[in-house]
Backbone bond lengths (Angstrom), bond angles and torsions (degrees), N, CA, C in turn:
res aa  C-N    CA-C-N  psi(-1)  N-CA   C-N-CA  omega(-1)  CA-C   N-CA-C  phi
1 M - - - 1.467 - - 1.527 111.38 -
2 A 1.361 117.31 -42.25 1.460 121.05 -179.74 1.519 110.68 -63.12
3 D 1.366 117.51 -41.88 1.457 120.94 179.12 1.521 111.03 -64.68
4 E 1.338 117.34 -38.80 1.458 120.92 179.01 1.522 110.84 -65.02
5 L 1.349 116.82 -39.82 1.460 120.55 178.98 1.520 110.19 -65.99
6 S 1.341 117.96 -43.08 1.457 121.24 179.59 1.524 110.66 -61.34
7 A 1.335 116.66 -42.66 1.460 120.32 179.53 1.525 110.85 -64.53
8 F 1.347 116.09 -38.74 1.467 120.43 179.25 1.528 110.83 -63.96
9 L 1.347 116.31 -45.14 1.462 120.08 -179.13 1.521 111.11 -66.01
10 A 1.337 116.09 -40.50 1.461 119.61 -178.10 1.526 111.29 -65.27
11 A 1.324 117.57 -27.85 1.459 121.65 -177.36 1.520 112.80 -81.25
12 R 1.305 117.81 -15.91 1.465 120.83 -178.20 1.521 110.61 -77.14
13 E 1.322 115.58 150.38 1.456 121.20 -177.57 1.532 110.50 -87.88
14 P 1.356 118.01 139.81 1.469 120.68 175.40 1.526 111.09 -61.54
15 T 1.303 116.14 154.29 1.462 122.77 177.27 1.523 108.28 -129.26
16 P 1.336 118.85 165.27 1.464 119.51 176.98 1.526 112.74 -58.28
17 E 1.332 117.59 -31.87 1.462 120.65 179.67 1.528 111.35 -78.23
18 R 1.342 117.28 -29.64 1.471 122.31 -179.37 1.535 108.64 -132.03
19 P 1.345 115.31 70.33 1.472 119.81 -171.87 1.522 114.50 -72.67
20 L 1.336 118.39 -11.30 1.461 120.62 -179.17 1.531 111.92 -104.99
21 L 1.323 116.36 16.09 1.460 120.98 -178.70 1.530 109.94 -58.41
22 G 1.332 115.96 131.99 1.457 121.27 179.95 1.509 114.05 94.02
23 L 1.341 118.58 -11.71 1.463 121.44 179.45 1.528 110.54 -88.70
24 T 1.334 115.75 150.02 1.458 121.57 172.74 1.524 108.03 -113.21
25 V 1.328 116.34 125.08 1.465 122.61 -177.58 1.521 109.13 -111.11
26 L 1.335 116.56 123.34 1.458 121.85 172.07 1.521 107.89 -96.49
27 V 1.330 117.08 117.03 1.460 122.69 179.20 1.523 108.50 -103.57
28 V 1.328 116.84 118.23 1.463 122.58 178.53 1.524 106.44 -104.16
29 E 1.320 116.03 99.91 1.470 122.21 -169.52 1.530 109.29 -151.83
30 D 1.339 116.96 128.62 1.463 119.79 -178.14 1.517 113.44 -87.87
31 S 1.321 118.67 -18.93 1.461 121.41 177.71 1.524 110.33 -83.89
32 R 1.317 116.51 123.54 1.466 119.96 179.06 1.526 110.60 -68.47
33 F 1.331 117.19 -32.54 1.462 121.07 -179.70 1.531 110.21 -66.90
34 A 1.343 117.05 -47.55 1.458 120.79 178.75 1.526 110.78 -64.93
35 C 1.333 115.81 -38.15 1.465 119.96 -179.79 1.526 110.89 -67.99
36 E 1.323 116.77 -35.98 1.457 120.06 178.10 1.530 110.36 -64.50
37 A 1.337 116.77 -37.20 1.466 119.66 176.77 1.529 110.09 -61.82
38 M 1.331 116.98 -44.02 1.461 119.26 -179.61 1.527 112.32 -70.46
39 R 1.333 116.44 -29.20 1.468 118.81 174.65 1.531 110.15 -61.87
40 L 1.324 116.10 -44.63 1.461 120.35 179.59 1.527 111.15 -65.91
41 L 1.326 116.72 -39.22 1.463 120.69 179.20 1.527 110.97 -65.10
42 C 1.334 116.59 -41.74 1.465 120.11 177.31 1.525 110.69 -65.08
43 L 1.330 116.18 -43.43 1.458 120.92 -179.03 1.522 110.95 -58.94
44 R 1.324 116.08 -46.55 1.460 119.96 -178.69 1.523 112.88 -73.11
45 S 1.339 116.83 -18.62 1.466 120.86 -179.91 1.516 112.30 -93.19
46 G 1.350 117.45 -10.53 1.450 121.18 179.71 1.512 114.63 95.29
47 A 1.343 118.11 0.22 1.464 120.80 -177.06 1.527 111.11 -87.44
48 R 1.330 115.51 150.35 1.460 121.09 169.78 1.529 108.22 -85.01
49 I 1.327 117.06 146.69 1.455 120.56 -177.65 1.518 110.48 -122.99
50 R 1.322 114.77 138.61 1.456 123.00 167.92 1.520 106.35 -119.90
51 R 1.344 116.77 147.72 1.466 118.92 -174.49 1.521 110.99 -127.96
52 A 1.333 115.30 141.99 1.459 122.89 173.75 1.522 107.59 -136.07
53 D 1.342 117.45 138.46 1.464 119.69 -176.30 1.529 113.21 -105.16
54 C 1.341 117.73 6.21 1.458 121.17 179.31 1.523 109.06 -161.20
55 L 1.332 116.61 172.28 1.453 120.89 -179.34 1.525 111.60 -62.70
56 R 1.317 116.86 -43.63 1.466 120.31 -178.09 1.517 111.19 -59.98
57 S 1.329 116.20 -45.85 1.461 119.85 179.35 1.524 110.96 -65.09
58 A 1.331 117.16 -37.20 1.463 120.64 179.06 1.519 110.99 -61.34
59 W 1.325 116.63 -42.73 1.459 119.29 -179.53 1.517 111.63 -68.53
60 R 1.333 117.96 -32.44 1.461 119.78 175.78 1.528 110.17 -61.71
61 H 1.341 116.26 -41.72 1.463 120.22 177.39 1.530 110.67 -63.76
62 L 1.331 116.35 -46.36 1.460 120.83 -174.32 1.528 112.73 -69.13
63 M 1.312 116.32 -24.50 1.468 119.44 176.50 1.532 111.73 -78.78
64 S 1.334 116.12 -16.93 1.463 120.39 -176.16 1.523 113.38 -97.24
65 Y 1.332 117.61 -30.73 1.467 120.20 -177.62 1.519 108.70 -156.62
66 R 1.328 116.17 169.88 1.467 121.98 -178.77 1.522 109.10 -115.65
67 P 1.330 117.64 101.24 1.469 119.55 178.46 1.517 111.17 -70.04
68 T 1.324 115.45 161.30 1.459 119.98 175.84 1.518 110.44 -77.52
69 V 1.331 115.69 -37.36 1.462 122.19 -175.77 1.529 108.98 -131.76
70 V 1.330 116.72 136.48 1.461 121.73 172.81 1.526 107.85 -121.93
71 I 1.338 116.29 125.82 1.462 122.30 177.80 1.526 107.48 -114.97
72 V 1.327 117.15 121.98 1.459 122.01 -171.42 1.526 110.90 -120.26
73 D 1.339 115.61 120.97 1.461 120.64 170.74 1.531 107.98 -70.90
74 L 1.325 117.67 139.01 1.463 119.49 -174.49 1.520 112.99 -76.67
75 G 1.334 118.59 -24.53 1.459 120.95 -179.74 1.519 110.56 -109.37
76 L 1.333 116.71 109.43 1.462 121.33 -177.47 1.526 110.12 -123.48
77 P 1.318 118.23 157.40 1.469 120.10 -172.23 1.521 114.65 -66.50
78 D 1.340 117.48 -24.08 1.463 119.21 -176.86 1.526 112.67 -115.92
79 G 1.333 117.02 21.81 1.460 119.96 176.36 1.517 112.04 150.14
80 S 1.318 115.59 -171.15 1.462 121.65 -176.75 1.517 111.29 -93.05
81 G 1.314 115.57 134.57 1.453 120.19 174.50 1.515 112.26 -63.75
82 L 1.332 117.46 -22.89 1.462 120.86 177.96 1.526 110.81 -62.75
83 D 1.327 116.51 -37.29 1.470 119.82 178.21 1.523 110.62 -64.68
84 L 1.333 116.52 -40.82 1.469 120.08 178.77 1.523 110.19 -64.91
85 I 1.338 116.74 -43.25 1.468 120.31 178.64 1.521 110.39 -58.42
86 A 1.327 116.72 -46.22 1.467 120.28 -178.58 1.523 111.35 -62.66
87 E 1.327 117.46 -41.33 1.467 120.50 -179.02 1.526 111.45 -69.74
88 V 1.329 116.72 -42.73 1.460 119.75 179.58 1.527 110.41 -66.48
89 A 1.327 117.15 -39.02 1.469 120.63 179.97 1.519 111.57 -63.77
90 G 1.335 116.84 -27.80 1.456 120.11 -178.00 1.516 114.68 -90.18
91 R 1.328 117.48 -5.55 1.469 119.96 -178.64 1.527 111.09 -79.29
92 R 1.333 115.17 150.07 1.461 121.66 176.78 1.521 108.92 -129.70
93 P 1.348 119.34 129.67 1.468 124.81 0.89 1.524 111.11 -69.79
94 R 1.307 115.08 146.26 1.458 120.50 -174.65 1.520 111.56 -79.53
95 V 1.336 116.13 146.00 1.466 121.08 171.35 1.530 107.93 -59.83
96 P 1.323 119.46 131.98 1.470 120.87 -176.39 1.526 114.48 -56.70
97 A 1.340 118.16 -40.84 1.468 120.62 -178.19 1.522 109.73 -137.33
98 L 1.328 116.70 127.46 1.460 123.65 -176.97 1.523 108.25 -128.80
99 L 1.346 116.71 119.00 1.462 121.05 -177.02 1.520 110.66 -124.98
100 G 1.318 116.18 147.43 1.456 122.24 171.64 1.510 109.56 -100.57
101 T 1.333 116.01 160.56 1.464 120.03 174.62 1.518 109.78 -146.13
102 S 1.328 115.76 143.21 1.462 122.11 179.47 1.527 108.06 -173.91
103 G 1.329 115.04 165.38 1.454 119.85 172.92 1.514 111.58 -108.01
104 D 1.333 117.74 4.74 1.460 122.10 -176.26 1.523 111.74 -81.60
105 T 1.332 115.74 143.62 1.456 121.14 174.16 1.521 109.66 -65.06
106 G 1.303 116.75 134.22 1.456 121.17 179.48 1.509 114.77 83.21
107 A 1.343 117.15 -0.98 1.463 119.99 -176.85 1.528 111.92 -67.74
108 E 1.321 117.55 -34.79 1.461 119.08 -178.35 1.523 111.31 -61.76
109 A 1.334 116.67 -44.16 1.466 119.85 -179.81 1.524 110.96 -62.13
110 R 1.336 117.10 -39.54 1.463 120.31 179.60 1.527 110.95 -67.74
111 A 1.334 116.65 -39.84 1.464 120.24 179.56 1.521 111.04 -65.06
112 R 1.307 117.04 -43.59 1.463 120.06 -179.22 1.530 110.78 -68.56
113 A 1.326 117.01 -35.88 1.462 120.21 177.46 1.530 111.17 -64.48
114 A 1.342 115.82 -31.28 1.467 120.17 178.96 1.524 112.30 -76.91
115 G 1.336 117.21 -15.37 1.458 120.11 178.00 1.509 115.55 125.64
116 A 1.345 118.68 4.03 1.459 121.10 -179.91 1.527 111.09 -69.02
117 D 1.331 115.88 144.36 1.459 121.82 177.24 1.523 112.12 -85.67
118 G 1.326 116.93 -18.94 1.461 121.02 -177.16 1.508 110.12 -160.75
119 F 1.328 115.63 -177.79 1.464 120.27 -175.30 1.519 109.87 -151.88
120 L 1.352 115.29 142.61 1.461 122.52 175.51 1.528 107.84 -120.29
121 A 1.332 116.32 115.63 1.457 120.82 179.38 1.520 110.12 -82.69
122 K 1.330 116.76 133.34 1.458 120.91 176.56 1.522 109.84 -78.73
123 P 1.342 118.09 148.80 1.462 127.03 0.41 1.523 111.97 -75.38
124 I 1.330 116.33 142.61 1.459 122.36 -178.59 1.520 107.46 -97.42
125 E 1.315 116.97 100.84 1.467 122.03 -173.80 1.518 113.19 -130.49
126 S 1.332 117.07 -26.15 1.462 121.32 -173.01 1.521 110.71 -85.21
127 L 1.324 115.62 122.00 1.459 121.25 179.26 1.528 110.96 -63.38
128 S 1.313 117.14 -45.45 1.463 119.89 -177.20 1.529 111.15 -66.49
129 A 1.350 117.39 -39.92 1.463 120.21 179.23 1.526 110.70 -65.91
130 F 1.327 116.72 -39.08 1.461 121.96 178.01 1.528 110.52 -62.08
131 Q 1.328 116.13 -47.80 1.463 120.50 -179.10 1.525 111.46 -65.07
132 R 1.335 116.87 -43.04 1.472 119.97 -179.55 1.522 111.63 -62.51
133 A 1.334 116.62 -41.35 1.459 119.93 -178.43 1.526 110.98 -63.40
134 I 1.321 117.14 -42.23 1.468 120.14 -179.63 1.519 110.93 -70.50
135 L 1.329 117.72 -44.32 1.466 120.49 179.62 1.526 111.13 -61.98
136 A 1.328 117.04 -37.71 1.464 120.43 179.92 1.526 111.64 -68.87
137 A 1.333 116.85 -29.07 1.468 120.86 -178.18 1.519 112.87 -81.87
138 L 1.326 117.55 -20.01 1.465 121.03 -179.53 1.526 111.01 -71.69
139 P 1.338 117.46 154.02 1.466 120.40 177.13 1.524 111.49 -55.45
140 A 1.308 115.78 155.42 1.469 120.95 -174.50 1.521 112.45 -58.40
141 A 1.331 117.50 -34.46 1.462 119.51 -178.52 1.531 108.53 -150.40
142 P 1.341 117.56 137.02 1.469 124.79 -5.71 1.517 110.76 -80.45
143 K 1.322 117.16 150.19 1.451 121.33 -178.67 1.522 109.26 -128.79
144 P 1.349 117.79 137.17 1.467 119.92 178.04 1.527 111.55 -60.90
145 V 1.312 115.07 165.05 1.461 120.33 -179.64 1.517 110.66 -66.64
146 A 1.333 115.22 157.80 1.462 120.48 -179.91 1.521 110.02 -67.60
147 P 1.352 116.88 149.47 1.462 119.30 -179.68 1.512 112.09 -67.80
148 G 1.327 114.63 154.11 1.452 120.02 175.95 1.509 111.17 -79.81
149 R 1.317 116.87 177.53 1.460 121.80 -179.34 1.525 109.50 -111.29
150 G 1.316 115.56 131.33 1.454 120.32 177.34 1.517 110.10 -123.09
151 G 1.314 116.68 -179.61 1.450 120.40 177.41 1.518 111.10 -73.13
152 V 1.339 116.74 168.67 1.455 121.85 -177.47 1.523 110.58 -61.54
153 E 1.318 118.15 -46.93 1.459 120.92 -178.99 1.521 110.95 -67.99
154 D 1.336 116.46 -38.52 1.459 120.91 179.60 1.521 111.36 -66.08
155 D 1.333 117.88 -21.22 1.458 122.67 -177.49 1.528 111.95 -78.59
156 R 1.323 118.01 -15.30 1.466 121.71 -174.91 1.522 111.63 -101.46
157 V 1.325 114.84 141.87 1.460 119.29 172.81 1.526 108.54 -104.09
158 H 1.323 115.35 154.06 1.462 121.80 -178.30 1.529 108.45 -128.24
159 P 1.340 116.84 96.25 1.477 120.37 -176.91 1.524 112.05 -61.08
160 D 1.329 115.16 155.07 1.458 122.42 177.50 1.529 109.66 -60.48
161 P 1.338 118.89 122.05 1.473 120.89 179.94 1.526 113.43 -58.63
162 L 1.324 117.47 -24.16 1.464 119.15 178.57 1.524 111.66 -64.82
163 A 1.324 117.14 -26.69 1.463 120.04 175.27 1.516 110.12 -67.30
164 L 1.334 116.96 -35.46 1.461 120.99 175.84 1.528 110.16 -66.58
165 R 1.308 116.86 -40.89 1.470 119.96 176.84 1.537 110.63 -59.83
166 D 1.318 116.46 -40.84 1.464 119.78 178.17 1.529 110.92 -60.40
167 D 1.333 116.76 -42.51 1.466 120.07 178.87 1.526 111.25 -63.11
168 L 1.327 116.90 -43.39 1.462 120.15 -179.28 1.525 111.41 -68.31
169 A 1.328 116.67 -35.77 1.463 119.53 176.37 1.523 110.40 -64.94
170 H 1.314 116.32 -36.25 1.471 120.78 176.57 1.527 110.37 -63.85
171 V 1.335 116.33 -42.74 1.469 120.43 177.64 1.528 110.42 -62.27
172 A 1.331 116.53 -42.52 1.466 120.14 178.79 1.527 110.66 -59.78
173 D 1.317 116.91 -40.18 1.465 120.45 177.30 1.526 110.90 -63.86
174 L 1.315 117.01 -43.71 1.466 120.78 179.13 1.523 110.97 -61.86
175 L 1.333 116.30 -43.37 1.458 120.43 179.15 1.530 110.70 -63.45
176 G 1.314 116.42 -37.43 1.455 120.66 -179.16 1.512 113.40 -67.63
177 N 1.346 116.50 -19.63 1.461 120.50 -179.87 1.525 113.22 -87.82
178 G 1.340 116.63 3.36 1.462 120.09 179.55 1.516 112.87 60.94
179 P 1.331 118.69 58.16 1.463 121.03 -174.22 1.530 112.30 -66.66
180 D 1.320 116.03 149.86 1.454 121.41 171.99 1.524 108.08 -147.13
181 G 1.305 116.13 172.90 1.460 119.99 178.10 1.516 113.05 57.68
182 A 1.338 114.97 -133.72 1.465 120.93 -176.74 1.522 111.85 -62.23
183 A 1.341 116.95 -32.67 1.470 120.06 179.71 1.522 110.70 -64.32
184 L 1.322 116.51 -35.81 1.464 120.43 179.24 1.526 110.81 -71.73
185 D 1.315 116.26 -38.99 1.464 119.74 176.65 1.527 110.37 -61.77
186 Y 1.322 115.91 -43.37 1.464 119.87 179.51 1.522 110.61 -63.58
187 L 1.341 117.32 -43.61 1.459 120.91 -178.96 1.528 110.68 -58.55
188 A 1.327 116.63 -46.04 1.473 120.45 -178.76 1.524 110.66 -62.87
189 Q 1.334 116.05 -43.97 1.466 120.10 -179.46 1.523 111.08 -65.68
190 F 1.332 115.94 -45.39 1.462 120.64 -178.15 1.529 110.77 -62.00
191 L 1.328 116.80 -47.33 1.456 119.77 -176.60 1.520 111.75 -68.50
192 A 1.335 117.68 -35.49 1.468 119.86 176.95 1.526 110.04 -62.22
193 G 1.330 116.98 -40.27 1.457 120.22 178.76 1.516 112.51 -67.49
194 V 1.330 116.56 -41.23 1.463 120.46 178.46 1.528 110.13 -63.46
195 A 1.334 116.36 -44.66 1.465 120.69 -179.77 1.524 111.39 -62.84
196 L 1.338 116.40 -38.22 1.465 120.27 177.77 1.528 110.25 -62.97
197 S 1.319 117.00 -46.57 1.465 120.64 179.92 1.519 111.65 -64.09
198 A 1.347 117.02 -31.81 1.466 121.78 -178.66 1.527 112.65 -89.51
199 H 1.342 117.66 -0.06 1.470 122.39 -177.51 1.535 110.74 56.90
200 D 1.323 116.37 39.91 1.465 122.52 -179.84 1.530 107.97 -103.71
201 A 1.330 116.84 88.67 1.464 121.71 -174.34 1.531 113.30 -61.82
202 P 1.350 120.57 -45.47 1.472 119.52 179.97 1.529 112.88 -61.51
203 L 1.318 116.88 -40.22 1.462 119.93 179.98 1.526 110.67 -68.20
204 R 1.312 116.52 -39.91 1.463 119.34 178.33 1.526 110.93 -64.41
205 A 1.343 116.79 -42.46 1.461 120.25 179.86 1.527 111.03 -61.86
206 A 1.334 116.99 -39.55 1.460 120.81 179.74 1.525 110.78 -66.47
207 A 1.329 117.45 -40.86 1.464 121.13 179.09 1.526 110.72 -66.28
208 E 1.315 116.84 -40.95 1.464 120.31 179.71 1.521 111.15 -69.51
209 A 1.333 117.44 -33.43 1.467 120.74 176.32 1.529 110.29 -64.19
210 L 1.321 116.20 -40.28 1.466 120.45 177.06 1.527 110.28 -61.48
211 A 1.313 116.54 -44.34 1.467 120.14 -179.87 1.527 110.93 -63.53
212 R 1.330 117.38 -42.35 1.468 120.61 179.94 1.520 110.94 -65.22
213 D 1.324 116.98 -44.93 1.463 119.55 -177.87 1.520 111.21 -66.82
214 R 1.307 116.40 -37.04 1.466 118.61 177.62 1.525 110.13 -66.08
215 S 1.332 116.68 -42.63 1.460 120.56 179.17 1.528 111.31 -63.16
216 G 1.356 115.93 -34.01 1.460 119.94 -178.50 1.514 114.19 -89.41
217 G 1.325 117.35 1.88 1.460 120.65 178.11 1.515 113.91 72.30
218 R 1.340 117.06 24.29 1.457 120.10 -178.48 1.532 110.99 -92.00
219 T 1.323 115.77 167.15 1.460 121.79 -179.73 1.532 110.16 -62.83
220 L 1.332 116.50 137.00 1.455 121.22 -173.30 1.522 113.68 -107.96
221 A 1.331 118.21 -5.32 1.465 120.40 -174.06 1.525 111.84 -57.21
222 G 1.314 116.89 -43.44 1.460 120.44 -179.89 1.514 111.57 -65.30
223 D 1.333 117.07 -40.97 1.465 121.07 178.28 1.524 111.23 -62.03
224 M 1.324 115.69 -44.50 1.467 120.02 -178.47 1.525 111.12 -65.35
225 H 1.331 116.18 -40.65 1.464 120.40 179.19 1.535 110.39 -63.83
226 R 1.324 115.65 -43.12 1.467 119.89 -179.58 1.530 110.41 -64.14
227 L 1.321 117.03 -46.49 1.457 120.65 179.71 1.526 111.72 -61.44
228 S 1.326 115.86 -45.39 1.461 119.44 -179.42 1.516 110.95 -59.60
229 G 1.337 116.54 -42.07 1.460 120.52 179.62 1.512 112.31 -64.07
230 L 1.343 117.03 -43.57 1.463 120.38 -179.85 1.530 111.34 -64.20
231 V 1.322 116.39 -43.39 1.462 119.67 -179.50 1.519 110.62 -66.25
232 R 1.332 116.53 -43.90 1.479 119.74 178.66 1.512 111.36 -60.91
233 D 1.338 116.82 -42.17 1.465 120.01 -179.94 1.525 111.48 -60.95
234 R 1.333 116.36 -43.09 1.450 119.27 -177.77 1.522 112.19 -69.27
235 L 1.309 116.57 -36.73 1.461 119.11 177.37 1.528 111.86 -71.48
236 A 1.333 116.13 -34.25 1.470 120.09 -177.76 1.518 112.23 -74.47
237 T 1.341 116.22 -41.34 1.459 119.59 -175.55 1.520 113.17 -89.24
238 G 1.341 115.74 -21.82 1.472 119.01 -176.67 1.514 111.59 67.04
239 A 1.347 117.68 23.70 1.466 120.95 -175.92 1.525 113.09 -56.93
240 P 1.362 119.60 -41.75 1.462 117.48 -179.09 1.529 113.43 -77.45
241 F 1.344 117.85 -3.24 1.449 119.41 -170.22 1.516 112.29 -109.47
């Protein structure tokens, strides 16, 4: 039944309202909140989505099938998304469209240098921007039809807040394990990205302060205490949910 449904969807023609109909998008993203946003964007665009939360899982997907589009977060728990972009860009036959995603300054240039065809800046919320980025990254021919135009509110997706809770619970677990070294770098990067997607300015500032102090070799106890308090408060009060 699943194979019959996939064949049926692949045979349908894209429309301005669903310009990505028939495409399969592999999203390599460790944040459940960010991934939920892209799930909604794919759903509304007509694309099928596959998800991987780390490099290892991404390679398992890529060894099993060839997606039309691969979207790679640059910061992953088991390595750099830039390495995955470079390896996927060098494979033959090549994935038709390969995009990077991040909220970091300068990330687009690094993704394109690694071989990405396009880039999605976080937070990823706009349906039209999502569709345009993928259509622009696809080969010149054949190319799906251009996206239609909707209202401003209709253009935005609103991910399930429970996905944000899952991300914060994951951060709380990481903090509870007393991270250091690479684990601490990953925690700061991950939480800054989650906070950016959630429009949580205080949490993002605290995560970025941790990253700066770690890079500068400064004492981290205050940063860790501040982050732990902010995460605990949000989980306890359910304010973002």
